[in-house]
C-alpha positions as CSV (number, residue, x, y, z in Angstrom):
1,M,-8.4,-5.7,-27.1
2,T,-6.3,-5.9,-23.9
3,N,-4.6,-2.9,-22.6
4,P,-1.3,-4.2,-21.2
5,A,-0.9,-1.2,-18.9
6,S,-4.2,-1.9,-17.2
7,I,-4.4,-5.7,-17.1
8,R,-1.3,-7.3,-15.7
9,P,-1.5,-11.0,-14.8
10,T,0.9,-12.2,-12.2
11,P,2.6,-15.5,-13.2
12,V,1.5,-18.5,-11.1
13,G,3.4,-18.7,-7.8
14,T,5.1,-15.3,-8.1
15,D,4.7,-11.9,-6.4
16,A,5.5,-9.0,-8.6
17,H,6.4,-6.9,-5.6
18,G,9.1,-9.3,-4.4
19,G,7.4,-9.8,-1.0
20,H,6.1,-13.0,0.6
21,E,2.5,-12.7,1.8
22,F,2.4,-9.5,4.0
23,S,6.1,-9.0,4.5
24,A,6.1,-6.2,1.8
25,V,3.7,-4.1,3.9
26,V,5.8,-2.2,6.3
27,A,3.9,-0.7,9.3
28,E,4.2,0.1,13.0
29,S,1.2,2.4,13.3
30,H,-2.0,1.0,15.0
31,A,-4.2,1.9,12.0
32,M,-2.1,0.1,9.4
33,R,-1.4,-2.9,11.7
34,H,-5.2,-3.2,12.1
35,A,-5.7,-3.2,8.3
36,I,-3.0,-5.9,7.9
37,H,-4.7,-8.0,10.7
38,M,-8.0,-7.7,8.9
39,A,-6.4,-8.6,5.5
40,R,-4.7,-11.7,7.0
41,R,-7.9,-13.0,8.4
42,I,-9.8,-12.4,5.2
43,A,-7.0,-13.9,3.0
44,T,-7.3,-17.4,4.6
45,T,-11.1,-17.6,4.1
46,H,-13.1,-18.2,0.9
47,V,-14.5,-14.7,0.9
48,R,-15.4,-13.9,-2.7
49,A,-15.6,-10.1,-2.6
50,L,-14.1,-7.2,-0.6
51,L,-13.3,-3.5,-0.9
52,L,-10.1,-1.7,-0.2
53,A,-10.6,2.0,0.4
54,G,-7.8,4.6,0.6
55,E,-6.2,7.6,-1.1
56,A,-4.1,7.2,-4.2
57,G,-0.6,5.9,-3.3
58,T,-1.6,4.1,0.0
59,G,-0.8,0.7,-1.4
60,K,-4.2,-0.8,-2.3
61,E,-2.8,-3.0,-5.1
62,L,0.0,-4.2,-2.9
63,M,-2.4,-5.1,-0.2
64,A,-4.6,-7.0,-2.7
65,R,-1.6,-9.0,-3.9
66,C,-0.7,-9.9,-0.3
67,I,-4.2,-11.1,0.3
68,H,-4.0,-13.2,-2.8
69,N,-0.6,-14.6,-1.9
70,A,-1.8,-15.5,1.6
71,G,-4.9,-17.2,0.4
72,P,-5.8,-20.8,-0.4
73,N,-5.5,-20.1,-4.1
74,A,-2.1,-18.3,-4.2
75,N,-0.9,-20.4,-7.1
76,A,-3.8,-19.2,-9.3
77,P,-3.5,-16.0,-11.4
78,F,-3.7,-12.5,-10.0
79,V,-5.1,-10.1,-12.6
80,S,-5.3,-6.3,-12.2
81,V,-7.8,-4.2,-14.1
82,N,-7.9,-0.4,-14.0
83,C,-11.5,0.5,-14.5
84,A,-10.7,4.1,-15.1
85,S,-8.3,3.6,-18.0
86,I,-10.3,1.3,-20.3
87,P,-13.3,2.6,-22.4
88,A,-16.6,1.2,-21.4
89,P,-17.1,-1.2,-24.4
90,L,-13.7,-2.7,-24.0
91,L,-14.0,-2.9,-20.2
92,D,-17.3,-4.9,-20.8
93,V,-15.5,-7.4,-23.0
94,E,-12.4,-7.6,-20.8
95,L,-14.4,-8.4,-17.7
96,F,-17.4,-10.4,-18.9
97,G,-16.3,-11.6,-22.4
98,T,-18.6,-12.0,-25.4
99,N,-21.3,-14.3,-26.6
100,P,-20.9,-14.9,-30.4
101,T,-23.9,-14.1,-32.5
102,R,-23.0,-16.5,-35.3
103,H,-21.9,-20.1,-35.3
104,D,-18.6,-19.3,-37.0
105,M,-17.6,-16.8,-34.3
106,S,-15.5,-17.8,-31.3
107,R,-16.4,-16.7,-27.9
108,K,-14.0,-14.4,-26.0
109,V,-13.7,-15.3,-22.3
110,G,-13.5,-12.4,-19.8
111,V,-11.0,-12.2,-17.0
112,L,-13.7,-12.9,-14.3
113,E,-14.1,-16.3,-15.8
114,L,-10.5,-16.8,-17.2
115,T,-8.9,-16.2,-13.9
116,G,-10.3,-19.4,-12.5
117,R,-9.9,-19.5,-8.7
118,G,-7.4,-16.7,-8.7
119,T,-8.0,-13.0,-7.8
120,V,-9.3,-10.1,-10.0
121,F,-8.3,-6.7,-8.7
122,L,-10.7,-4.0,-9.9
123,D,-8.8,-0.7,-9.3
124,E,-10.9,2.5,-9.4
125,V,-14.1,0.5,-9.4
126,G,-16.0,3.8,-8.8
127,E,-15.3,4.8,-12.4
128,M,-17.1,1.7,-13.8
129,P,-20.2,2.7,-15.9
130,L,-23.5,2.0,-14.3
131,A,-24.5,-0.7,-16.7
132,L,-21.3,-2.7,-16.0
133,Q,-21.9,-2.1,-12.2
134,D,-25.2,-4.0,-12.6
135,R,-23.5,-6.9,-14.4
136,L,-20.8,-7.0,-11.7
137,L,-23.4,-7.0,-8.9
138,R,-25.2,-10.0,-10.5
139,T,-21.8,-11.8,-10.9
140,L,-21.0,-11.3,-7.3
141,E,-24.4,-12.4,-6.1
142,E,-24.9,-15.4,-8.4
143,Y,-21.3,-16.3,-9.2
144,V,-22.0,-16.4,-12.9
145,I,-21.2,-14.4,-16.0
146,P,-24.5,-12.9,-17.3
147,L,-24.1,-13.0,-21.1
148,R,-26.8,-11.5,-23.3
149,G,-28.5,-14.0,-25.5
150,A,-26.5,-16.9,-24.1
151,E,-28.2,-20.3,-23.6
152,F,-26.6,-20.7,-20.2
153,D,-24.6,-18.6,-17.8
154,H,-20.9,-19.3,-17.2
155,P,-19.7,-19.9,-13.6
156,V,-17.3,-17.6,-11.8
157,H,-14.9,-18.9,-9.2
158,C,-12.5,-16.0,-8.7
159,R,-12.1,-13.6,-5.7
160,V,-12.9,-10.0,-6.6
161,I,-11.0,-7.3,-4.7
162,A,-12.3,-3.8,-5.6
163,A,-10.5,-0.6,-4.7
164,S,-11.3,3.1,-4.9
165,K,-9.4,6.3,-4.1
166,T,-12.6,8.2,-3.9
167,R,-15.4,7.8,-1.4
168,L,-17.9,5.5,-3.0
169,E,-20.6,6.9,-0.7
170,D,-20.1,10.3,-2.5
171,R,-20.4,8.5,-5.9
172,V,-23.6,7.0,-4.7
173,A,-24.9,10.4,-3.6
174,S,-24.2,11.8,-7.0
175,G,-25.8,8.9,-8.8
176,A,-22.6,7.6,-10.3
177,F,-22.4,4.4,-8.3
178,R,-25.0,1.8,-7.4
179,E,-25.8,1.7,-3.8
180,S,-26.6,-2.0,-4.0
181,L,-23.1,-2.7,-5.4
182,L,-21.5,-0.6,-2.7
183,A,-23.5,-2.6,0.0
184,R,-22.2,-5.9,-1.6
185,L,-18.6,-4.8,-1.7
186,S,-18.7,-3.2,1.8
187,V,-19.6,-6.4,3.6
188,L,-15.8,-6.7,4.1
189,R,-14.1,-3.4,3.8
190,I,-10.5,-2.5,4.7
191,E,-9.5,1.2,5.1
192,L,-5.9,2.0,4.3
193,P,-4.9,5.2,6.2
194,P,-2.9,8.0,4.4
195,L,0.7,8.3,5.3
196,R,0.2,11.6,7.0
197,E,-1.9,9.9,9.7
198,R,0.8,7.3,10.4
199,D,3.9,9.4,10.3
200,E,5.8,6.9,12.5
201,D,5.7,4.5,9.4
202,A,7.5,6.9,7.1
203,R,11.0,6.1,8.3
204,L,10.3,2.4,8.5
205,I,9.1,2.4,4.9
206,A,12.1,4.5,3.8
207,E,14.6,2.1,5.5
208,H,12.7,-0.9,3.9
209,L,13.1,0.7,0.5
210,L,16.8,1.3,1.0
211,A,17.3,-2.3,2.1
212,E,15.4,-3.6,-0.9
213,A,17.6,-1.4,-3.2
214,T,20.7,-2.9,-1.6
215,R,19.3,-6.5,-2.0
216,L,17.9,-6.2,-5.5
217,Q,20.0,-3.6,-7.2
218,G,23.3,-4.1,-5.4
219,A,23.2,-0.5,-4.3
220,P,25.4,0.7,-1.4
221,H,24.0,0.2,2.1
222,R,22.7,3.5,3.4
223,K,20.9,4.7,6.5
224,I,18.5,7.6,7.2
225,G,20.1,10.5,9.0
226,L,18.4,12.2,11.9
227,D,17.7,15.4,10.0
228,A,16.2,13.4,7.1
229,A,14.2,11.3,9.6
230,A,12.7,14.4,11.1
231,I,11.6,15.7,7.7
232,L,10.2,12.3,6.7
233,R,8.1,12.3,9.8
234,S,6.9,15.9,9.5
235,H,6.1,15.9,5.7
236,R,2.4,15.7,4.9
237,W,2.9,13.2,2.0
238,P,0.1,14.2,-0.4
239,G,1.2,11.3,-2.7
240,N,1.4,8.9,0.3
241,V,3.7,5.9,0.0
242,R,4.1,6.3,-3.7
243,E,5.5,9.8,-3.2
244,L,7.9,8.5,-0.4
245,K,9.1,5.7,-2.8
246,H,10.0,8.3,-5.4
247,V,11.8,10.5,-2.8
248,I,13.9,7.6,-1.5
249,E,14.7,6.4,-5.0
250,R,16.1,9.9,-5.9
251,A,18.0,10.1,-2.6
252,Q,19.6,6.7,-3.2
253,V,20.9,8.0,-6.5
254,I,22.3,11.4,-5.5
255,C,23.7,10.4,-2.1
256,D,27.5,9.8,-2.3
257,G,28.0,8.7,1.3
258,S,26.4,6.1,3.6
259,L,24.0,8.5,5.3
260,I,21.0,10.1,3.6
261,G,20.5,13.6,4.9
262,A,17.9,16.3,4.5
263,E,19.8,17.7,1.5
264,H,19.1,14.5,-0.4
265,L,15.3,14.6,0.0
266,S,13.4,16.2,-2.9
267,I,10.5,17.5,-0.9
268,N,9.5,20.9,0.3
269,Q,12.0,21.0,3.1
270,R,11.2,24.5,4.2
271,R,7.6,23.6,4.9
272,S,8.3,20.2,6.4
273,G,11.4,21.2,8.2
274,A,9.7,24.1,9.8
275,R,7.5,21.7,11.7
276,A,10.5,19.6,12.7
277,V,12.3,22.7,14.1
278,R,9.4,24.6,15.6
279,G,7.4,21.7,16.9
280,T,10.1,20.0,18.9
281,A,7.5,18.9,21.4
282,A,6.1,16.6,18.7
283,F,9.4,14.9,18.5
284,A,9.8,14.6,22.3
285,E,6.8,12.2,22.4
286,I,7.2,8.5,22.2
287,R,4.0,6.7,21.2
288,I,3.3,3.1,22.2
289,P,0.5,1.4,20.2
290,S,-2.1,-0.6,22.0
291,D,-0.5,-3.9,20.9
292,G,2.8,-2.8,22.4
293,K,6.3,-1.9,21.1
294,P,9.7,-3.7,21.8
295,L,11.8,-2.0,24.5
296,R,14.7,-1.8,22.1
297,D,12.6,0.2,19.6
298,I,11.6,2.6,22.4
299,E,15.2,3.1,23.5
300,R,16.3,3.8,19.9
301,E,13.5,6.3,19.5
302,A,14.4,8.0,22.8
303,L,18.0,8.4,21.6
304,E,16.9,9.8,18.2
305,L,14.4,12.3,19.7
306,T,16.9,13.5,22.3
307,L,19.5,14.1,19.7
308,Q,17.0,16.1,17.6
309,L,16.1,18.2,20.6
310,T,19.7,18.9,21.4
311,D,20.7,19.5,17.7
312,N,23.0,16.5,17.8
313,N,24.9,17.7,20.9
314,Q,25.9,14.5,22.5
315,S,26.9,16.0,25.8
316,A,23.6,17.8,26.1
317,A,21.8,14.6,25.1
318,A,23.6,12.6,27.8
319,R,22.7,15.1,30.4
320,M,19.0,15.1,29.3
321,L,19.0,11.3,29.5
322,A,20.9,11.3,32.9
323,I,23.6,9.0,31.5
324,S,27.3,9.5,30.9
325,R,28.6,10.6,27.5
326,P,30.5,7.3,27.0
327,T,27.3,5.3,27.8
328,L,25.4,7.4,25.3
329,L,28.1,6.9,22.6
330,R,28.0,3.1,23.3
331,K,24.3,3.0,22.9
332,L,24.4,5.1,19.7
333,R,26.9,2.7,18.2
334,S,24.8,-0.3,19.1
335,F,21.9,1.2,17.1
336,G,24.2,2.4,14.3
337,L,23.4,6.1,15.1
338,A,26.9,7.3,15.9
339,R,28.4,9.7,13.4
340,E,32.1,9.4,12.7
């Protein structure tokens, strides 16, 4: 019996997240850009198995969909299976199918075979029972479905992308995960960093979510205020991008104007804001990744940080930047940062 909440085929040629290939993954940080670079290279190959590792909410399924969409079989199905939410006997049938014991019984085909040359995303693969791990390992090594009592094995052509929010090495140490399966999946492994380790991406993702709300829902066009940007960057984000998405969705609803401020963010502002106020040195630092950053982005960040340091005092900011106040105001307007 299929659990519709756990197995969600994507119709051929579509992307459930509305993005095209990797455009839905918003990142400026070096760690995330490296992960995207690796995913792009893997997507265009005929690699049959890989592992996405990262905390809950870091976007593992989104990355898996992007890899599928950028691959040679993008028009084939994408099927997502949550290994933690399906009881073991049902998970066995869903993945591998059944072999009828009588002639009058029809065989059920599992998703590993039914997906054809598409992609099967195995979320929380670390929760898979050991017996099913053994069957999955044989499938990945021999590209067949091992059916008990079958006259012949059935071929498998799909790509398997496994994901886990827990360290599979710890599961191996506790005896809950097969070391041989981890070794097979880890041949190609992509680590998705938590949002707290790439705080420069928080505002970019928030702005992307606002733009998507404007495009898809017809919501009013809104921008992130400087006070809100400071909190977004300083918050620890225990729920990662998923938590940020919920915060922005709420802010979009309760904000009456065109600028989202700190008062619209439903996070612990006292804790997060304290870092933004006390640790001003952290916001006076412009970081340039190893692969570079556009000069216009650097200028915008310099303006934002200077206004934060001067508590939005434009005269003080102009003096700090050694430019005239009219020049500062002109630059702020060019970036859409000037407040009426």
